[in-house]
C-alpha positions in Angstrom: -21.7 -29.1 1.7 -22.7 -30.6 5.1 -22.7 -34.4 4.9 -24.9 -34.7 7.9 -27.4 -32.3 6.3 -27.4 -34.4 3.1 -27.8 -37.5 5.3 -30.8 -35.9 7.1 -32.3 -34.6 3.8 -32.0 -37.9 1.9 -31.5 -40.5 4.6 -34.7 -39.7 6.4 -36.7 -38.0 3.7 -39.0 -41.0 3.4 -39.3 -44.4 5.2 -39.9 -45.9 1.8 -36.2 -45.8 0.9 -33.5 -47.6 2.8 -30.7 -45.7 0.9 -30.2 -42.7 -1.3 -27.6 -42.6 -4.1 -26.6 -39.1 -5.0 -25.1 -38.8 -8.4 -23.6 -35.5 -9.7 -25.5 -34.1 -12.6 -23.5 -30.9 -13.1 -21.7 -30.1 -16.3 -18.3 -31.5 -15.2 -19.6 -35.0 -14.1 -22.0 -35.0 -17.1 -19.1 -34.6 -19.4 -17.2 -37.4 -17.7 -20.2 -39.8 -18.0 -22.6 -39.5 -15.0 -25.7 -40.0 -17.2 -24.4 -43.4 -18.1 -23.9 -44.1 -14.4 -27.5 -43.2 -13.6 -28.7 -45.3 -16.5 -26.8 -48.4 -15.3 -28.0 -47.8 -11.7 -31.6 -47.8 -13.0 -31.0 -51.0 -15.0 -29.5 -52.7 -12.0 -32.3 -51.6 -9.7 -34.9 -52.8 -12.0 -33.2 -56.2 -12.4 -32.6 -56.7 -8.7 -35.8 -55.3 -7.2 -34.2 -52.2 -5.7 -36.4 -49.5 -7.2 -38.6 -49.2 -4.2 -35.8 -49.5 -1.7 -33.0 -47.2 -3.0 -33.6 -43.7 -4.6 -31.3 -42.2 -7.2 -31.0 -38.4 -6.7 -29.4 -36.4 -9.6 -27.8 -33.4 -7.9 -26.0 -30.4 -9.1 -22.2 -29.9 -8.9 -20.3 -31.3 -5.8 -17.4 -29.0 -6.6 -14.7 -31.6 -7.0 -15.1 -31.9 -10.8 -11.6 -33.5 -11.3 -12.8 -36.5 -9.5 -16.0 -37.0 -11.5 -18.3 -38.8 -12.0 -19.0 -38.5 -8.2 -21.5 -40.8 -6.5 -22.3 -40.7 -2.7 -24.3 -43.4 -0.9 -26.3 -42.5 2.2 -26.8 -43.2 5.0 -23.2 -44.4 5.1 -21.9 -41.3 3.3 -19.6 -43.4 1.2 -17.9 -41.2 -1.4 -17.2 -42.9 -4.8 -15.1 -40.9 -7.3 -14.2 -41.4 -10.9 -17.0 -44.0 -11.1 -17.0 -46.3 -14.1 -20.1 -48.0 -15.5 -18.6 -51.5 -15.1 -18.1 -50.9 -11.4 -21.8 -50.3 -10.8 -22.9 -54.0 -10.6 -20.4 -54.7 -7.9 -21.4 -51.6 -5.9 -25.0 -52.6 -6.2 -24.3 -56.1 -5.1 -21.8 -55.5 -2.3 -23.0 -52.1 -1.0 -26.6 -51.5 -1.8 -27.7 -55.1 -1.2 -24.8 -56.4 1.0 -24.3 -53.3 3.0 -20.5 -53.2 2.6 -19.0 -50.2 0.7 -16.5 -51.3 -2.0 -13.4 -49.7 -0.6 -11.3 -49.9 -3.7 -13.7 -47.7 -5.6 -14.0 -45.1 -2.8 -12.3 -41.7 -2.8 -8.7 -42.3 -1.5 -9.1 -40.4 1.8 -12.2 -42.4 2.6 -10.1 -45.6 2.4 -7.2 -44.1 4.5 -9.5 -43.2 7.4 -12.5 -45.3 8.3 -14.1 -42.4 10.2 -14.6 -40.4 7.0 -18.3 -40.4 6.4 -18.8 -37.5 4.1 -17.2 -35.0 1.8 -16.8 -32.7 4.8 -14.1 -34.8 6.2 -11.9 -34.8 3.1 -9.0 -32.3 2.8 -10.8 -30.6 -0.2 -13.9 -29.7 1.8 -12.8 -29.6 5.3 -12.2 -25.8 5.5 -15.1 -24.8 3.2 -18.2 -23.0 4.6 -20.8 -23.1 2.0 -23.5 -20.3 1.8 -24.1 -19.7 -1.9 -23.5 -23.3 -2.6 -25.2 -24.8 0.4 -27.7 -26.9 -1.6 -25.4 -27.8 -4.5 -24.7 -31.5 -4.5 -27.3 -32.0 -1.7 -30.7 -31.6 -3.5 -32.3 -32.5 -6.8 -32.3 -29.1 -8.5 -35.3 -30.2 -10.7 -37.5 -30.8 -7.7 -38.9 -27.7 -6.0 -40.0 -29.9 -2.9 -36.4 -30.6 -2.2 -35.6 -26.9 -2.2 -38.5 -26.2 0.1 -37.4 -29.1 2.4 -34.1 -27.1 2.9 -35.9 -23.9 4.0 -36.6 -22.8 0.5 -38.9 -19.8 -0.1 -39.1 -19.3 3.7 -37.1 -16.1 3.3 -39.6 -14.8 0.7 -42.5 -15.7 3.0 -40.8 -13.9 5.9 -40.2 -10.8 3.8 -43.7 -10.5 2.4 -45.5 -11.1 5.7 -43.3 -9.5 8.4 -40.9 -7.0 6.8 -41.3 -3.7 4.9 -39.2 -3.0 1.8 -37.1 -0.7 3.9 -36.5 -3.4 6.5 -35.2 -5.7 3.6 -32.9 -3.1 2.2 -31.6 -2.2 5.6 -30.9 -5.9 6.4 -28.9 -6.3 3.2 -27.0 -3.0 3.9 -26.3 -4.2 7.5 -25.0 -7.6 6.2 -22.2 -5.9 4.2 -22.9 -8.0 1.2 -21.1 -6.7 -1.9 -21.6 -7.7 -5.5 -19.9 -10.9 -6.4 -19.7 -10.2 -10.1 -16.4 -8.3 -9.8 -17.5 -4.7 -9.1 -17.9 -5.3 -5.3 -20.6 -2.5 -5.0 -22.6 -2.7 -1.8 -25.8 -4.7 -2.7 -28.0 -2.9 -0.3 -27.0 0.5 -1.5 -27.8 -0.5 -5.1 -31.3 -1.7 -4.0 -31.8 1.5 -1.9 -31.0 3.7 -4.9 -33.3 1.8 -7.2 -36.2 2.2 -4.6 -35.7 5.9 -3.9 -34.4 7.6 -7.0 -37.6 7.3 -9.0 -40.1 6.2 -6.3 -43.2 6.7 -8.4 -42.0 4.9 -11.5 -44.7 2.9 -13.3 -42.4 0.0 -13.8 -39.1 -1.3 -12.3 -37.0 -4.3 -13.1 -34.8 -6.8 -11.4 -32.1 -8.5 -13.6 -29.8 -11.3 -12.9 -26.4 -11.4 -14.7 -25.7 -15.1 -15.5 -23.5 -14.3 -18.5 -20.4 -15.8 -16.9 -17.8 -15.3 -19.7 -14.4 -15.4 -18.0 -12.3 -18.4 -19.1 -12.3 -21.1 -16.4 -14.9 -19.4 -14.3 -18.0 -21.5 -13.4 -19.1 -20.3 -10.0 -22.4 -19.0 -11.3 -22.9 -22.2 -13.4 -22.6 -24.3 -10.3 -25.4 -22.4 -8.5 -27.7 -22.3 -11.5 -27.2 -26.0 -12.2 -27.4 -27.2 -8.5 -29.8 -24.7 -6.9 -31.8 -22.6 -9.4 -34.6 -21.8 -7.0 -32.3 -19.8 -4.7 -31.9 -17.3 -7.5 -35.6 -17.0 -8.2 -36.4 -16.5 -4.5 -33.7 -13.9 -4.1 -34.9 -12.0 -7.2 -38.5 -12.0 -5.9 -37.2 -10.6 -2.6 -35.2 -7.9 -4.5 -38.4 -7.1 -6.5 -40.4 -6.5 -3.3 -37.6 -4.4 -1.9 -37.4 -2.0 -4.8 -41.0 -2.1 -6.1 -40.5 -4.2 -9.2 -42.9 -6.7 -10.7 -40.7 -8.2 -13.5 -37.4 -9.9 -13.5 -35.1 -11.2 -16.2 -32.2 -13.7 -16.0 -29.7 -13.2 -18.7 -27.9 -16.6 -19.1 -25.4 -17.9 -21.5 -26.8 -20.2 -24.1 -23.5 -22.2 -23.8 -24.9 -23.3 -20.4 -27.6 -25.8 -21.6 -28.0 -27.6 -18.3 -28.3 -24.4 -16.4 -30.9 -23.1 -18.9 -32.9 -26.3 -18.7 -33.0 -26.3 -15.0 -33.9 -22.6 -14.7 -36.9 -23.2 -17.1 -38.0 -26.1 -14.9 -37.6 -24.1 -11.7 -39.5 -21.1 -13.1 -42.3 -23.4 -14.2 -42.5 -25.1 -10.8 -42.3 -21.8 -8.9 -45.2 -20.5 -10.9 -47.3 -23.7 -10.4 -46.7 -23.5 -6.6 -47.5 -19.8 -6.3 -43.9 -18.6 -5.6 -44.0 -16.5 -8.8 -46.9 -14.7 -10.4 -49.9 -13.0 -8.9 -50.5 -12.4 -5.1 -47.5 -14.4 -3.8 -48.1 -16.0 -0.4 -51.6 -14.4 -0.4 -50.2 -10.8 -0.4 -50.6 -8.0 -3.0 -47.1 -8.6 -4.2 -46.9 -9.8 -7.8 -43.6 -10.8 -9.5 -42.6 -13.0 -12.4 -39.3 -14.0 -14.1 -38.4 -14.6 -17.7 -35.1 -15.9 -19.2 -33.1 -14.3 -22.0 -30.3 -16.2 -23.7 -27.0 -14.6 -24.4 -25.3 -15.3 -27.7 -21.8 -15.5 -26.3 -20.7 -11.8 -26.6 -18.2 -11.3 -23.8 -19.2 -7.5 -23.5 -22.7 -8.5 -22.5 -21.3 -9.3 -19.1 -21.2 -5.5 -18.5 -24.5 -4.4 -17.0 -25.6 -1.8 -19.6 -24.7 -3.9 -22.5 -26.6 -6.8 -20.9 -29.7 -4.6 -20.6 -29.3 -3.4 -24.2 -29.2 -7.0 -25.3 -32.3 -8.0 -23.3 -34.1 -5.1 -25.1 -33.3 -6.9 -28.4 -30.6 -4.6 -29.6 -26.9 -5.2 -30.2 -25.2 -5.6 -26.8 -23.2 -2.4 -26.6 -22.4 -0.5 -23.3 -24.2 2.7 -22.6 -22.6 5.8 -21.1 -23.2 6.3 -17.3 -24.7 8.3 -15.8 -27.6 7.8 -15.9 -27.0 4.7 -13.9 -29.4 1.7 -14.1 -31.0 2.5 -10.8 -32.5 5.6 -12.5 -32.6 4.5 -16.2 -31.8 0.9 -16.8 -33.8 -1.8 -18.7 -36.2 -0.1 -21.1 -35.2 3.2 -19.5 -36.8 2.2 -16.2 -35.2 1.9 -12.8 -33.4 -1.5 -12.6 -31.1 -3.4 -10.3 -28.8 -6.0 -11.7 -26.8 -8.4 -9.5 -25.0 -11.6 -10.5 -26.0 -15.2 -9.6 -23.6 -15.6 -6.6 -24.8 -12.3 -5.1 -28.4 -13.4 -5.2 -27.5 -16.8 -3.8 -26.6 -15.3 -0.5 -29.8 -13.2 -0.1 -32.3 -15.9 1.4 -29.8 -17.0 4.0 -29.1 -13.4 5.1 -32.9 -12.9 5.5 -33.3 -16.1 7.5 -30.2 -15.9 9.6 -29.8 -12.1 10.0 -27.4 -9.5 8.9 -25.0 -10.0 11.8 -24.7 -13.7 10.9 -23.4 -12.9 7.4 -21.3 -9.9 8.6 -19.5 -12.2 11.1 -17.8 -13.9 8.1 -15.2 -12.5 5.8 -13.0 -9.5 6.2 -13.4 -6.0 7.5 -14.4 -4.4 4.2 -15.8 -7.5 2.4 -18.3 -9.6 4.4 -19.4 -13.2 3.8 -18.0 -15.9 1.8 -16.7 -16.2 -1.8 -17.0 -19.0 -4.3 -13.9 -19.7 -6.4 -13.3 -21.8 -9.6 -9.9 -23.5 -9.6 -8.6 -24.8 -13.0 -5.4 -25.6 -14.7 -2.2 -27.0 -13.4 -2.8 -26.8 -9.7 -1.8 -29.0 -6.8 -5.3 -29.1 -5.1 
């Protein structure tokens, strides 16, 4: 998460607002009371005439869940952690009105060093380079305009107007991106197989595995809650690459915030012409629907997931044939997980070599990790 980017995005988004208050709206901070923080901020703003001067932005997960609720005030970049409702009036009076951050409520490292202006400067974030999570904690995930303001849907536009499906697949192959769901299969190879094995199929599908069932794992949830449009854009790009017109996101029903934000994102994308008929004025048509998983751990396996989408008991199917030949409804299908898709638009915009310059010899790019339990940091 780049503090300076958040500053640029929210600090200068509109001359109407003098400050922006970013409050985490991910599951972790929601559980520790961030909705009450937002409610108290709105009450204070109404009472003290700040509604037109300071904007509240409910973001996705910042990543440092243990310090929630998290609140960041721009343009200063002041990082408040473990915020309590009864602290809000003082923060409003002294900081938002008076211009002086309340140091005793700030994240400890911010107090120790006056030069710390953003999360980037803390020990937790200093060595992180965010690709899949680049927008999480920076934008309001329920506002498509904030995603577009961060280069959202530019990759889809580039693909549809300047690249052939073969160009797209070659770019993903050259990037070295491997599946982030655990299998590590080369993403570009999977797309290439789905395009070429049955080239004249009357229907092909793009599926997203958002059935994150491993205990303590919430990498996909963070993306879905903080940046749902990146998954929609990537799936549309995948649809163009393999020749599919329909996508399905299979998401855990136990992720209610993610489900709600995906529904909002799909609706907004359709209204703005990013999903549906003749996207970007081209002949390409692609739409996405959600399917909710009922908690069966086995449905994280790709063939069981597809069987469940079809309305049957989620049981794995023998392979071969592989999904690229006979997948969902026995049609050629690709299935990637949330984090894999979250890398796609940036690879298209920045180039395969940009992505391949990160990571290791056999595994390019970055990886999102969830840390939980009795750990030091």
